[in-house]
Every structure is written in structure tokens, then in C-alpha cells.
N, C-alpha and C positions, 0 to 999 in steps of 0.2 A: 477487522480493521485494516484499512489500506496503510501501508508503511509510510512513516513520515519522510522518508527519503524520495518519495515519488513526486512528480510534477505533472499537474493537470493545466493544460493551456486551453484557454477559450478565445476563440477569434470571433470578435463581434461585440461591439459595445453598446447594443440595445438592451430592451427589457429582458429579452430571453437570456442574453450573456450575463447581465448583472444579477438576475435571479438565480441562475445556475451557480454563480460564484457564492452568493449568500447561502444557498442550500448546502453546498459542499462544506461550508464551515458549520452550519447548523447540524449536519449529520455527522460531525466529528472528524472530518478529513484533516490530518495534521501536516500534509505535505505542501509543497509550493503551489499557489494558484496564481496564474498569470492571466490577465485580461487584456486583450489586444483590441484597441479601438482606433479606427481610422480617422475618426473626428476628433477635434481638439477638446470638445466638451466631453465631461464625464457622462456616463450612461444615463439616458433620459427616456421617458415614455412619449410615444408619438401622438396618441389621439388628441391631445390639447392643441397640437399645431394647427389643426383645421378647425378647432372649437374655441376653448376658452383663451388661448394665447392669442389667437388671430383676432377674436372679438375684443380683447382687452379685459375680459372678466376674470382671467386668472393671471397671477403673477408669473413671471417668466421662470423663476426659480422652483415653482411648484411642479415642473416637469421632471426634475431629476429624481432618479430611484433612490439614491442615497445621498446624504450630506457629504461634503468633501473629505472629512476626516474619518468617515466610516471605513474607507479602503485601507487606510494605514492601521487602524485599530484592529481590523480582522486579517491583517497580513495578506491583503490581495495586491499584487503588483500590477499597477496600471501602465500600460504603454499607450499613451494618448497621441493622436495624430500620426499613427504609424500603421499603414495598411500591411497586411500579410500578403506577400507577392509570390511565395513559392511554398509547396508542401511536399516534403520527402518522406513518403510512407515507410520505405525500407529503413531509412535512417532515424525515423521518428523525430523529425525536425521541421520547424516552421521558420522561414526566413522573412524578416520584415523589410520595409522599404529602405531603412537606414543601413541595412547589411547585418543587423543583429540576427543571430541564429538561436532559436529557442529549442531545447530538447523536451520532448514530452513523453509521458507514459500513456496518458489518455488525452485525447483532443476532442473539443466540441466545436463544431463549425455553427455559428449563429450569425451569419453574414447578411442576413436580411434580403431585402429587395431594393431595386432602384427604379425611379420613374421610367417609363417607356417614353421614348422621344417621339416628337412629331417629325415625320420624315417628309417635310414640305419645305419649299423655299421661304426664307425669312425667319427661320428659328434662331438666327444669330443676332437678331435685333435685341436691343437693350430691354424692351418691355415684354419679353417672352419668358414666363416663369414656370417653375415646377415646384411641388411641395412635398418634401419628404424629410428634410433635415431642419434643425432648430434655426440654422442661418437663413433657410428659405422662408420659414414663417417670420422671422425678424424682418426680412425685406419686404415680404408680401404685406405685412401689416402697414409698414409705411406707404406702400403703393396704394392700398385700399383707402387709407386716411386721405391721401392726396386726391384720389379719384372722387371720393365723396365731397371733398372741398371744392373741387373744380368742375363737379358735374360730369366727371369722365366716364368713359365706357370700358367695361371689362368683357371680353369674349372668353368663355370657358369651352375648351374642347373636351367633351366627355361629360355625361350625365350620370356618373357613378356616386358613390358616397362622398368622395373628396371634392368632386366638382360641385355637388349640391351644398355641402357644408360651407365652401368657400363662397358659393353664390349668396347663401344666407348671411354670411358675415359682410360681404360686400355691400348687400342692400342695407345692412345695419349701419354702415358708414354713409350711405346715400349714393353710392356708385350705381351707374346704369349697367345692367348684366344681361348679356345674351349667352345662352347655353346651346352649343351645337352638338347634337347627338344623333348618331347613325340609326339608332333604334326608334321605333314609334313612341316610346315613353322612356323617361329616366328609369334607371335601375331595372331595366327590362329583363336582363339576363339573371338578376338575382331575384326579384319579386314577381316577374311576369306582368302582363298588361293590366290585369285587375288592380293591383296595388301600385303599379307605376303611375296609373292615372291619378291616384291620390296625392302623389307628390307633384304631379304636373299642376294640379289645382292648388295645392299649398304654395308653391313658388309663384304661380300666376297671381294668386292673391296678394303677394308681396311685390309685384312688379317685375318679375324676372320674365324675359321673353325666351321662348324656346324655339329652336329651328331643328325640327326632327327629320330623320331620313336624309342626312346629309353629312358630309365630312370636309374638314378644312383641306384645302389644296395649296394654299399659299398664304403668307402674311406679307403685306406691303407696308413699306415705310419710307421715310426720308431722313437723311442725315443720321441713320442708325436708330430712328424713333419709329415706333409702330404708328400706323395710320389706319389700317383696315385689315380684316380678315376675310378670305374668300372661300367659298364653298363650291363643291363639285356640281351643284345645280345652277351655278352662274350667279349666286347672290353675293353681294358685298356688304359686310357688316362693319360699321364704324367701330374703331377699337383704339384705345390709347395703351392698353395692356392686354395680353393673351396668357391665359393659364393653360398648360397642357396637363389635362387630368385623364389620361387614356389608359391608366392601368399601371401596374408595376411588374417588373421582371425579376425573379430570384437571382441572386448574386452567386452563381455557380462556377465562375471561372477557376477559383483555386481548387475546388473539387474535381472540375473536368480535367484540368491539367494533371492532376495527380491520379487520374484513372479511376475515380469512384463512380459507382453506378448512379446514373441520372435518369430523370423522367423526361420525355420529350415534351416540347412546348405545346404541342397539340393536346397533351393530357395534363396541361398545368405547369409543366416544368418542375424544377427543383432537384434536390439530392434525395434519391430514393433510400427510405429508412423503413425499419420494421416497427412493430408495435412498442418496442422499447426504445425507439428513436436511435437505433444503431444502423450505421451505414454498411456498405459492403465490405468495409474493413472493421474487424472487430474491436479495434482500439479507437475508432473515430465515431463520434455521434453527431447528429445534427438536430437543431431545434428552431422554432420560430418560423418566419416568413420563408426560409430557404428549404425547409424540410417537407418532403412529399411522403407522408406517412401512411402505412397501411392502418386503417382505422378498424379495430376489431368490431365495434358496434355497428358501424354503417357498411362494414364488408366491402370497402373501397379504398383506393389510394387517394389521399386527399391532402392538398396544400392549402393551408388556411393563413391568410394575411392579416389577422386581426389581433388586437391587444390581448384578449383572453388566451389566445393560443401561445403567445410569447410568455405570457405570465405563468401559464400552466406547463408548457413545454420545456422551459429552461430548468426549473426544479426536477421534472421527470428525467430529463437527460442526465442531470447531476447524479440522481440516485442510480440510474442505470450505469454510469461510469464507475460507481463505487461497488458495482456488483449486485445491486439489489434487484429483485424481481419487479419489473416495471411493465404494466400494461396501459398504455396511454390511450384512453378511450372517452376522453371528455367530449361532451356534445358541443359542437362549434357554437360560439356565442360572439355577438358584437353589439355595440350601442351607437346611437347617433343622436345629436341635438341640432335642431333646425328651427329658428324662430322660436315659437312658443310650444313646440312639441319635442318630447323626448321618446325615444323607442329603444327596445331591446329585441334582438332576433336570436333565436336558438334553433339549431338544426341544420338540415342540408336538403334543399329541394330545388335543384337546377331545373331548366326548362326540359320538359319531356318525362320528368320522373313523377309528377303528380297529376291527378285527374279530377281534383276538386279543390276549391278554396272556399273556406267556411268563415264568415265573419261574425264575431260575437261582440255586440255593441253597436255604436253609431259611427260608421266611417265618415259620414258627412260632417260630423262634429269633431272628427279626428280624436276619438276616444273609444278605442276598440282593441280586440285582439284578432289577428288573422291566423288561420291555420291552413296549412298546405297538407293535403290527404293523397294517399294512394290506396285504392281499395279499402278505404275506411281507416287506414293506419296513418297517425300523425307523423309527418316527415319533419315539419318545421312549424314554428309559431313566432309571431311578432306582435308584442304588445306596445301600443302607441297611447301615450298618456294614461296607461293603466300600470299600477306598480305592484311589486311583491308577488308576481306570479311566475317568475322565470323557473323556480323549482318545480312548480306544477306542470308547466309546459315541458320542461325536460324530462320529467317523469313519464308523461304521456309518450314522448318520443322514445324513451327507453323501453316502455311497455311493449311496443312493437305489435300490439294486436288491434283489430279494428274496434272503433268506438262509434257510438251513435252520433251521427252528424247533426241531428236536430237538437240533441242535448248539448253538444259542443257549442252550438250557436246561441243556446238559451242562457242569458246571464243569470237567471234564477237558479240554474242547476250548478252547484259547486264544482270546480274543476277537480277537487280532490276526490269526488265521487266517481269520476270517470276513469275507466281503464284500471279499475281496482282488480 
């Protein structure tokens, strides 16, 4: 048991940090737990920001990880609205923006990620938006409501998950939507061209216009208001608002200034951690979007920016901080909701790693499971409007041995019977 006079500091007020604090108490840690949040809101979950909160289906308060009184009841010291600005590894201290200095015995960095910015003229206009924080979602919902009411145009730079989920929400309000994407399909780097086309058709059926093979070069406006977005092929797209959805960058400044080992951007960026989520400093761990962990199952270093990684990584890091044996090898997982489809994706199959895509079900009706294979081994699976199969898909991924592709594609063959 860790002594009660020790102090564990968690920097980062997202899901990973909040679940780490919760786990420390569940595991019996009796010392001080200090949770540092640079936002004024208490810790919340981010998926709903581009889903239920944005569409209005979910109440705003549903995003919070814990009710307000939970922190006091569990003796978690919250520092809201205070960024950590300096880390002194030798002194074991973290300095906050207001000058407060916190002494730690163990430290968890769960600083997350921040939206990548468009490096083009016009991004200072009022109608240019990002979506990462609760305040962003609050503002964007008002924008989409107004665009729908006034038949306004939204241009989205980026055809990834955030871009597509916002596109679906915007169409639900009645706004006109154009998605500008440099690749030949949306989600091209995640799903490849085969499945990317499914989402092209899905959004096309709901009135979204795609402009593929192009990038934004400027945003023009008048009196501070957006009027149009321009692409590198000379096209002009009418716009009243623009959403930059071009990815996120891990927030590594604190770790970098302190000399912790990092992963370069070319390989995904982030703070380098081992399978127990420990950094190059044995008293510092990292979890969530910022952590680039060695994944024992996949035998690669991986940084995952999804909800499940924060939810699982925070508790894993907390246990490792307590000296427990931790081997963080969860299969990467995420989910998305767009219009009348819901999907879950498990695994890891970036471009160039797979040689076959197998479809089980009817992709045309958008009720199917897709599998990405390499030499017959299942690397990843995505179920679209097919439910309660995640465990079976992840079992096939963990199995790591070739399976019969014809049987995999045949809905009459139970998934449980494959890879046994």
C-alpha cells in the first residue's frame, strides 16, 4: 500500500485524468490526489461534442464524468481553469499558471490533444471554428441552428470522423454543407478507398457535397464575416462558416520542456511510454491522446485519439503508478453515429498493412461488418448497424492466425466458430 503522505498529481482534466483519479481511490490509495484542469469545466467526455450534444439529442450535463460533489466526497483536489506551465523533474514539482507549485511523488500527464490549425489566410474571421472543447460545441450548435434557419453554408475542411459527424449534424439542422478533402474519399487513411466510398454515398444521399483532391488555400470575408472558402484547384465555395477538422496534435509542450522522450510527428507524435504507460522518467506516466505507447499485442508504438483509449488508459496508468504490474494491450476501439447508422471499429489497419477487405452482409443497405486482413489474419473489423459483435471481432484480432475469408464473409457462419 502506498503511504498516505504521498501526493499523486494528474495534469489533464479529460476522461483519462478523471478515470485515473477514480481508480486511485478505488484501489485504496490514501494520499493526496490533485487533478489539474486547464478548462473551467470539470472533467467531461468528448465524443458527444460532435454527436448528441451537437445534434441536441443529449443534455449538456450528460457529458460530465462525475457529478460536482463526487470530487469532494472522494477527496480529489480540483484545480479548474489552471494550465500546468512548467515541470521540474528533479524537484518533482509542477507549476500552474497562477504561480501555484505542486509537489508530487508520482505524476500522470493526460494533457490530451488540440485541433490542428489551418495555416491559410482568413482563419482569424469570426466564422472559423474548431471542435475540441465543450465551449466549442456550445458555440457550434448555435451556429448550425442559425445556418439551418437561414439556409446558410458550412464548409468543412477535412473528411475524417469529426468532419463527417459535424456534417451529419449540420444537415440535421438544414444547413448546406460542403466537405473539402485532399484524399479521394473521406476517411481514406483510416478505412481505405473501399469503405471510404460507403461514406461518400451515405453523406451524398443526405445532401452533402464533397470536393475531393483539394485543400483550402484561403478564407475570404468582409467586415470580419466569412463569405467564401477557396481551394488550391481554383474553386470558390460559398460559406457563412468554416470548420477546421484537419486532425489533432498531442499536447506535448510540458513534457518536451522537461526533457521527456517524445515520438516525432512523422510517427504520430506524443509522449513515448512503455506497455505500462511509463515515460522515460520512472515517476511520470502518460495516458490518453498524448501517450504514444508500445502496444504488446500489435508490436508497434501507437497513439490513439479515441474515447476507449482514454477510458482504459487512465485506470491502467493509475494502477501502474501504484506499483501494480500493468500490460496495457487493449485492442483499439472507437464508435461513430451519422444519420441513421451507428458503427464500431476495432483494431488497427493503416494503409499498406492489409491486402484484403472482406464484407460480411450488405454494404449497399449499410448493414454489414467489414474486415481488414493481411495474409488471412484479421487486423481490424468495423460493424455498421450490426450489434453485439465487438467481442467476437476483437477475439479474431487477438487470435492472430489466418481465418477462412469465405467463411468470414458468410453471415450464416457464426463468428464464434472462426479462429477457434
